C-alpha positions in Angstrom: 0.0 0.0 0.0 1.4 3.4 -0.8 0.6 6.6 0.9 -1.3 8.1 -2.0 -3.7 5.2 -2.1 -4.2 5.3 1.7 -5.0 9.0 1.4 -7.5 8.4 -1.3 -9.2 5.6 0.6 -9.3 7.8 3.7 -11.0 10.5 1.6 -13.5 8.1 0.3 -14.3 6.9 3.8 -14.5 10.5 5.0 -16.9 11.5 2.3 -19.0 8.4 3.0 -19.0 9.3 6.8 -20.1 12.9 6.1 -22.9 11.7 3.9 -23.9 9.0 6.4 -24.1 11.7 9.2 -26.3 14.1 7.3 -28.8 11.5 6.1 -31.7 11.2 8.6 -32.5 7.7 10.0 -35.9 6.2 9.4 -37.4 2.7 9.7 -36.5 2.0 13.4 -33.2 3.9 13.3 -31.8 2.5 10.0 -30.7 4.7 7.2 -29.2 4.4 3.7 -25.4 3.8 4.1 -23.4 5.9 1.7 -20.3 4.8 3.5 -21.1 1.4 1.8 -21.1 3.1 -1.6 -17.7 4.7 -0.9 -16.3 1.3 0.3 -17.5 -0.3 -3.0 -15.8 2.5 -5.0 -12.6 2.0 -3.0 -12.7 -1.8 -3.7 -13.2 -1.1 -7.4 -10.3 1.3 -7.4 -8.0 -0.8 -5.3 -8.9 -4.5 -5.8 -6.4 -6.1 -3.5 -7.2 -8.0 -0.3 -5.2 -5.7 2.0 -7.0 -2.6 0.8 -10.4 -4.3 0.8 -9.8 -5.5 4.4 -8.7 -2.1 5.5 -11.7 -0.4 3.8 -14.2 -2.9 5.2 -12.9 -2.7 8.8 -12.7 1.1 8.8 -16.1 1.5 7.2 -17.6 -1.0 9.6 -16.2 0.7 12.7 -17.2 4.2 11.6 -20.7 3.0 10.5 -21.0 1.3 13.9 -20.0 4.4 15.8 -22.4 6.7 13.9 -25.2 4.2 13.7 -28.7 5.3 14.9 -29.7 1.7 15.1 -29.9 0.5 18.7 -27.0 -1.9 19.3 -25.8 -1.5 15.7 -22.0 -1.3 16.4 -21.1 -5.0 16.1 -23.6 -5.8 13.3 -22.1 -3.0 11.3 -18.6 -4.3 11.6 -19.6 -7.9 10.7 -21.8 -6.6 7.8 -19.0 -4.5 6.2 -16.4 -7.2 6.6 -18.6 -9.9 5.0 -19.9 -7.5 2.3 -16.5 -6.1 1.5 -14.9 -9.6 1.1 -17.7 -10.9 -1.1 -17.7 -7.8 -3.2 -13.9 -8.1 -3.6 -14.2 -11.7 -4.8 -16.9 -10.7 -7.3 -14.8 -7.7 -8.6 -11.9 -10.1 -9.1 -14.1 -12.5 -11.0 -15.4 -9.7 -13.2 -12.1 -7.8 -13.4 -12.7 -6.0 -16.7 -16.5 -5.7 -16.6 -16.4 -4.2 -13.1 -14.9 -1.0 -14.4 -18.0 -0.1 -16.4 -20.4 2.2 -14.6 -23.5 0.1 -15.4 -22.0 -3.1 -14.2 -20.6 -1.3 -11.2 -24.1 0.1 -10.4 -25.6 -3.4 -10.5 -22.8 -4.7 -8.3 -23.4 -1.9 -5.8 -27.1 -2.7 -5.8 -26.4 -6.4 -5.1 -23.7 -5.5 -2.5 -26.2 -3.3 -0.8 -28.8 -6.1 -0.6 -26.1 -8.4 0.8 -25.0 -5.7 3.3 -28.6 -5.0 4.4 -29.4 -8.7 4.8 -26.2 -9.3 6.7 -26.8 -6.3 9.0 -30.4 -7.2 9.8 -29.5 -10.9 10.3 -26.6 -10.0 12.7 -28.8 -7.4 14.5 -31.6 -10.0 14.9 -29.2 -12.6 16.3 -27.1 -10.3 18.5 -29.4 -7.6 19.8 -32.8 -8.1 18.3 -34.7 -5.8 16.0 -35.9 -2.6 17.6 -39.6 -2.1 18.5 -40.4 -5.6 17.5 -40.1 -4.7 13.9 -40.1 -7.6 11.5 -37.0 -8.5 9.3 -39.1 -8.3 6.2 -40.5 -4.9 7.1 -37.1 -3.4 7.7 -35.8 -5.0 4.6 -38.5 -3.5 2.4 -38.6 -0.1 4.2 -34.9 0.5 4.4 -32.7 -1.9 2.5 -34.6 -1.8 -0.9 -34.7 2.0 -1.0 -31.0 2.1 0.0 -30.3 -0.2 -3.0 -31.7 2.5 -5.4 -30.0 5.4 -3.5 -26.6 3.7 -3.4 -26.8 2.8 -7.1 -27.7 6.3 -8.1 -25.0 7.7 -5.9 -22.5 5.4 -7.5 -23.6 6.4 -11.0 -23.0 10.0 -10.1 -19.8 9.8 -8.1 -17.8 6.9 -9.7 -17.3 8.6 -13.2 -16.2 11.8 -11.4 -13.6 10.0 -9.3 -12.4 7.9 -12.2 -11.9 11.0 -14.5 -10.0 12.7 -11.7 -7.8 9.6 -11.2 -7.0 9.2 -14.8 -5.6 12.8 -14.8 -3.6 12.2 -11.7 -0.7 9.9 -10.8 -2.7 7.6 -8.6 -2.0 3.9 -9.2 -5.5 2.4 -9.3 -7.3 -0.2 -11.3 -8.8 2.7 -13.3 -5.5 4.3 -14.2 -4.2 0.9 -15.3 -7.2 0.1 -17.5 
């Protein structure tokens, strides 16, 4: 890992954290997780296990710290770690296709479904769902809208970041493509 790449990953996580903080929670304290979108962008830019693991742990801890979901710290860490590693494996399998915005948006949508399912499952097992809410209710009320929001956010942000990186001297999968 070089310092430039670490700085870019930190910027992505920071932007994701800022977006996460300003989005209000709904559906029993859950909210769309834009940190997840930034983690996905980071994995697409730096498709190595070390960077993926670092992004997943950092994103999970920050999401957990800022979570408005009661008892959401540990489920957030588990969720981001599982989602990050699965997303990384899929990106490696689709190495060239993953750089296209449309394919990336579909992957982000599927990754968001995996993340939401993992988070709700872990929350249900570890701390229970708040207010007696049903898994299916939270999935439909929060996770499915988050899929659309994260995909749209990816479609807007990813081309901007890739164009900036192509002009810079960052060593990413985009600058090598």
